C-alpha positions in Angstrom: 21.2 14.8 -5.8 21.4 12.5 -3.2 22.2 8.9 -4.1 19.5 7.8 -2.4 17.0 9.2 -5.0 15.1 8.7 -8.5 17.1 9.8 -11.4 15.4 12.0 -13.9 15.3 9.0 -16.6 13.5 6.9 -13.9 11.1 10.0 -13.1 10.2 10.0 -17.1 9.5 6.3 -16.8 7.2 6.8 -13.9 5.2 9.3 -15.5 4.1 6.6 -18.3 1.8 4.8 -15.1 0.1 8.2 -14.9 -2.3 8.7 -18.1 -3.9 12.2 -16.6 0.2 13.6 -16.4 -0.5 13.6 -20.5 -3.5 16.2 -20.1 -3.4 19.6 -21.3 -4.6 22.9 -19.9 -5.6 25.2 -22.8 -2.4 25.5 -25.0 0.0 24.3 -22.5 1.2 21.2 -20.9 -0.3 20.4 -17.6 2.1 20.8 -14.7 0.5 19.4 -11.7 2.1 20.5 -8.6 -0.9 19.9 -6.1 -0.2 16.3 -4.6 -0.4 17.6 -1.3 -4.1 18.0 -1.5 -4.6 14.7 -3.7 -2.4 12.8 -5.8 -2.5 11.3 -9.2 -3.1 7.5 -9.8 -1.2 5.1 -11.7 -2.7 2.2 -14.1 -1.9 -0.5 -11.5 -4.4 1.1 -8.8 -7.0 2.0 -11.6 -7.0 -1.6 -12.5 -6.7 -3.5 -9.4 -9.5 -1.5 -8.1 -11.8 -2.3 -11.5 -10.5 -6.1 -11.3 -12.3 -6.4 -7.4 -15.6 -5.2 -8.9 -15.7 -7.1 -12.2 -14.3 -10.5 -10.6 -14.8 -10.5 -6.8 -17.3 -7.8 -6.0 -19.3 -9.0 -2.8 -19.6 -8.0 1.2 -17.1 -8.9 3.7 -17.4 -10.9 6.6 -21.2 -11.7 5.8 -21.3 -14.6 3.4 -19.8 -17.9 3.1 -20.3 -17.8 -0.7 -17.3 -18.1 -2.6 -17.4 -14.7 -3.8 -17.9 -13.1 -0.6 -14.8 -15.4 0.8 -12.8 -13.9 -2.1 -13.8 -10.5 -1.1 -13.0 -11.0 2.4 -9.2 -12.5 1.6 -8.7 -9.1 -0.6 -9.9 -7.1 2.3 -7.6 -8.9 4.6 -4.9 -8.8 2.4 -5.4 -5.1 1.5 -5.1 -4.5 5.5 -2.0 -7.0 5.8 -0.4 -5.3 2.8 -0.7 -1.6 4.2 0.0 -2.5 7.9 3.3 -3.7 6.2 4.0 -0.6 4.6 4.1 1.6 8.0 5.7 -0.5 9.9 2.4 -1.9 11.9 0.7 -5.1 12.5 -2.5 -6.3 10.4 -4.8 -6.1 13.7 -3.3 -2.3 14.2 -5.1 -0.7 11.3 -8.1 0.3 10.9 -10.3 1.7 7.8 -12.0 4.6 8.2 -13.4 6.8 5.1 -10.5 9.3 5.4 -7.7 10.8 7.8 -9.8 13.4 9.2 -12.7 10.4 10.3 -9.5 8.5 12.0 -8.8 11.5 13.7 -12.1 12.2 15.0 -12.8 8.3 16.3 -9.7 8.7 18.4 -10.9 11.9 19.7 -14.4 11.3 20.1 -13.7 7.5 21.8 -11.7 8.8 24.3 -14.4 11.3 25.8 -16.9 8.2 25.9 -17.4 6.0 28.8 -14.5 3.3 29.4 -11.8 6.1 28.0 -8.3 5.0 28.8 -7.5 8.6 29.7 -9.8 10.6 32.6 -10.2 13.8 30.6 -12.3 16.7 32.5 -11.2 19.9 34.5 -7.6 19.7 35.4 -6.6 17.6 32.0 -4.8 18.6 29.4 -4.8 18.2 25.2 -1.9 19.6 23.6 -1.9 20.4 19.8 0.8 22.5 18.2 0.0 25.6 16.0 1.3 24.0 12.7 -1.9 21.3 12.8 -4.4 21.7 9.7 -8.1 21.7 10.8 -8.7 17.9 11.0 -6.3 17.4 13.9 -7.6 20.8 15.6 -11.0 20.9 16.0 -11.7 17.4 17.1 -9.5 18.2 19.8 -11.3 21.4 20.7 -14.5 19.4 20.5 -12.8 16.9 23.0 -12.2 19.5 25.3 -15.6 21.2 25.2 -17.1 17.8 25.7 -15.1 17.0 29.1 -13.9 20.3 30.1 -10.1 19.7 29.5 -7.8 22.4 28.9 -6.7 22.7 25.3 -2.9 24.0 24.7 -0.6 24.5 22.1 3.0 24.6 21.1 3.9 27.8 19.3 5.7 28.1 15.9 8.9 30.1 15.5 10.0 32.4 12.6 12.1 29.5 10.9 8.3 27.6 10.8 9.6 24.8 13.2 8.5 24.2 16.5 9.4 26.1 19.8 11.5 23.8 21.4 11.6 25.6 24.5 7.9 25.6 24.5 7.7 21.9 24.1 9.3 21.4 27.8 6.3 24.2 29.3 3.7 23.0 27.9 3.9 19.6 28.0 3.6 18.3 31.7 1.3 15.9 34.3 -1.4 17.3 33.2 -1.2 16.4 29.8 -3.4 13.4 28.9 -3.0 13.5 25.1 -0.4 15.5 22.5 -1.5 15.5 19.2 0.9 16.5 16.4 1.5 16.5 12.7 4.6 14.2 11.2 4.6 17.0 8.3 3.2 20.4 7.8 0.4 20.4 4.8 1.8 24.4 4.6 5.3 24.9 5.6 6.5 21.7 4.7 8.5 21.1 8.1 9.0 17.4 9.3 8.7 17.1 12.9 10.9 14.4 15.1 8.0 12.6 15.5 9.7 10.3 17.6 11.1 12.4 19.9 7.7 13.9 20.1 6.3 10.8 20.8 9.1 9.7 23.9 7.9 13.1 25.4 4.6 12.0 25.3 5.3 9.0 27.1 7.6 10.7 29.5 4.2 12.6 31.0 2.5 9.6 30.7 -0.1 11.0 27.8 -1.1 9.2 24.5 0.8 10.3 21.3 -1.4 11.0 18.3 0.2 11.6 14.7 -1.1 13.1 11.4 1.0 11.4 8.9 -1.1 12.5 6.2 2.3 14.2 4.6 4.5 12.3 6.0 3.1 8.1 4.8 2.7 9.2 1.1 6.0 10.7 0.6 9.0 9.0 3.1 9.8 5.7 4.9 7.5 5.9 8.0 7.8 3.0 10.6 5.1 3.4 13.4 6.7 0.7 15.7 9.9 2.6 15.3 8.1 6.2 15.9 6.5 4.8 19.2 3.2 7.0 18.7 0.3 5.3 20.3 -2.2 6.6 17.3 -1.3 7.7 14.0 -3.9 8.9 10.7 -3.5 8.7 6.7 -5.3 8.6 3.8 -5.1 6.7 0.8 -6.0 9.5 -2.0 -2.7 11.3 -1.0 -0.5 8.1 -1.5 -1.9 6.7 -4.9 -4.6 5.5 -3.5 -8.4 5.7 -4.6 -10.5 8.8 -2.7 -13.1 7.5 0.2 -10.3 5.4 2.5 -8.5 6.7 5.5 -6.5 4.2 7.7 -6.0 4.6 11.6 -3.1 3.1 13.3 -3.0 2.3 16.8 -1.0 -0.2 18.8 -2.5 -3.3 19.9 -2.5 -2.3 23.4 -3.9 1.7 22.6 -6.8 0.1 20.4 -7.8 -2.6 22.8 -8.7 -0.1 25.7 -10.4 2.2 23.1 -14.3 2.2 23.5 -16.7 2.2 19.7 -16.9 5.4 18.1 -19.0 4.0 15.6 -21.9 1.6 16.2 -24.2 -0.8 14.3 -23.6 -3.9 12.0 -20.2 -5.8 11.7 -18.7 -4.4 14.7 -20.5 -6.7 17.6 -20.2 -9.9 18.7 -23.9 -10.3 20.4 -27.1 -8.4 20.5 -29.7 -8.7 23.0 -32.9 -5.8 22.7 -31.0 -4.3 26.4 -27.1 -4.3 25.2 -24.3 -5.6 23.0 -21.1 -7.2 23.0 -18.0 -5.6 20.5 -15.3 -7.7 18.9 -11.7 -6.8 19.3 -10.1 -4.2 17.1 -9.6 -3.4 14.4 -13.5 -4.6 13.4 -14.5 -3.3 16.4 -14.4 0.3 14.8 -15.3 -0.6 11.4 -19.3 -0.6 11.7 -21.6 -1.0 8.4 -20.8 -1.5 5.1 -16.9 -0.9 4.2 -14.7 0.9 1.2 -14.0 -2.7 0.2 -12.7 -2.1 -3.5 -10.6 1.2 -2.2 -8.4 -0.8 0.1 -7.8 -3.1 -2.9 -6.6 0.1 -4.5 -4.9 1.2 -1.4 -3.0 -2.3 -1.7 -1.7 -1.6 -5.1 -0.4 1.7 -4.4 1.5 0.4 -1.6 3.0 -2.0 -3.9 3.5 0.8 -6.4 5.6 3.0 -3.8 7.4 -0.1 -1.9 8.9 -1.3 -5.5 9.8 2.2 -6.4 11.6 2.7 -3.2 10.2 5.0 -0.6 13.7 6.5 0.3 14.4 7.2 -3.5 10.7 9.0 -3.3 11.9 11.2 -0.4 15.1 11.6 -2.1 13.6 12.6 -5.0 11.0 15.0 -3.4 13.9 16.7 -1.6 15.7 17.7 -4.5 12.9 18.9 -5.9 11.9 20.7 -2.8 15.4 22.1 -2.6 14.9 23.6 -6.1 11.4 25.0 -5.3 12.6 26.7 -2.0 16.0 28.6 -3.6 13.9 29.6 -6.8 10.7 31.4 -5.1 13.2 32.9 -2.7 14.7 34.7 -5.6 11.8 36.2 -7.3 11.1 39.8 -5.8 7.8 40.3 -4.0 7.3 36.8 -2.8 7.7 35.9 0.6 7.9 31.8 1.4 6.9 30.6 4.8 8.4 27.7 6.4 12.2 26.2 6.7 14.3 27.9 4.3 17.1 24.8 4.0 16.1 21.8 2.4 16.9 19.3 5.3 14.2 18.1 7.2 11.5 19.4 4.6 8.8 18.1 2.1 9.1 18.8 -1.5 6.4 22.0 -1.2 6.5 25.8 -0.9 3.6 27.9 0.2 4.1 31.3 -0.6 2.7 35.1 -0.6 2.9 37.2 -4.1 3.0 41.2 -2.5 -0.3 43.0 -3.6 -1.8 39.8 -5.5 -4.4 37.7 -3.7 -3.8 34.2 -3.8 -6.8 33.3 -6.0 -5.4 35.4 -8.6 -2.1 34.2 -8.5 -3.5 30.5 -8.7 -5.8 31.6 -11.7 -2.6 32.9 -13.7 -0.8 29.9 -13.1 -3.8 27.7 -14.4 -3.4 30.0 -17.4 0.0 28.8 -17.9 -0.9 24.9 -16.8 0.5 24.9 -13.4 -1.9 23.3 -10.9 -1.4 24.4 -7.8 -3.7 24.9 -4.0 -4.5 28.6 -3.0 -6.4 29.5 0.5 -5.5 28.6 3.9 -5.1 25.0 3.2 -7.3 24.1 6.2 -5.1 25.7 8.6 -6.2 28.9 9.3 -4.1 29.6 12.5 -0.9 28.8 11.0 -1.5 31.6 8.6 -2.6 33.7 11.0 0.7 33.1 12.8 2.6 34.6 10.2 0.0 37.2 9.4 -1.4 35.8 6.3 -4.9 34.6 5.4 -4.6 32.8 2.1 -1.0 31.6 0.3 -0.3 29.7 -2.7 1.4 26.0 -2.2 2.8 24.2 -5.2 3.1 20.3 -3.9 5.7 17.9 -5.8 5.5 14.2 -6.0 7.7 11.1 -7.5 6.1 12.2 -10.8 7.1 15.5 -11.4 10.5 16.4 -13.1 13.1 19.3 -12.6 11.8 21.1 -16.1 8.1 21.1 -14.8 9.5 22.9 -11.4 11.2 25.4 -14.0 8.0 26.2 -15.5 6.4 27.1 -11.9 9.0 29.4 -10.9 9.0 31.1 -14.4 5.2 31.8 -14.1 5.3 33.1 -10.4 7.7 35.3 -11.6 5.5 37.0 -14.1 3.1 37.4 -11.6 3.3 40.6 -10.5 4.3 42.1 -13.7 1.0 40.6 -14.9 -1.1 42.3 -11.8 1.0 45.2 -10.4 2.9 46.6 -14.1 6.6 46.9 -14.1 8.5 45.9 -11.0 11.8 45.8 -10.1 
């Protein structure tokens, strides 16, 4: 185990902060290995959100009374806290409902009048074959609206981007390059700084899907050099219903509005409106205020635990998952087989058994995993699969839980297929 990692005793202490982990599924203790879908929440986050509603609940940026000022301070304080967590400035963070909305905001606004890029016939939008639908469909729609071509960087058998494709696909026609920092299916961690630099060299904007990286590893947006990035609260110990869009000050200032209405304008007449500067320009309507306070508490919790040590522990669990799953006969894993540059998750297919049946079998043992295409149908199609089973770990999972999971997977084919070698 790396020196820069949580230790098993520390993980046991961390588990005390997550009451749901004491639940049982039937007669079995809960083994929660579905944090790639959503994370569990520590008591400090639950209390922060409740405290806001009990003591400070009011609309923000709309009132001059004491409660409204306190709510506004909490809301903007959360923006500052989360910006610090991801290496950004506070005016570079826009609140949204979720990461999908963050990505749609950028994709839609880039097609609006006043866009900083000239999208149309002859221009290209580039994505990768490992994107989940939230970072693929909005770009398909933008291409359809503008007449731009949509191209993609393919994947190798090892679950990594084809390096030679990058040089071929990215070129002078590329206006936008959207890519994931870490795959929610393969576990592959891409070199985001390198990909952003490649986009910059051809004059393209870079858009990073950071949903699976911000919760699990240290991320510094300024160091990565991306123009935009999206991540969500509920995957990083925070409340649901809240996402964040990072954009450099220059990139956000160049972007026309997406949603319009109250709280994002300076003046309105019956014939036109004048919009506020970012980030308020992109925050029309009533915002998820208590959720931002909860996310701020989540950032405190993660920072106090240490993102480098969380990442180290997850890499340790990931190696145990990858090594263990590959030793089980009749099980095919997709994604990199080595632990380096990889998240603590594993996606696999059990020969002769549908993923939904695998998930039900594991649930009967108390093990919670995700089954299906994980909102990444093209990626599954690339490997000749329609669905997989995915186990994804987080800072509160133990080595013993990984072994319970592996033991249950080893019994799947015996249960469904009969005696197997």
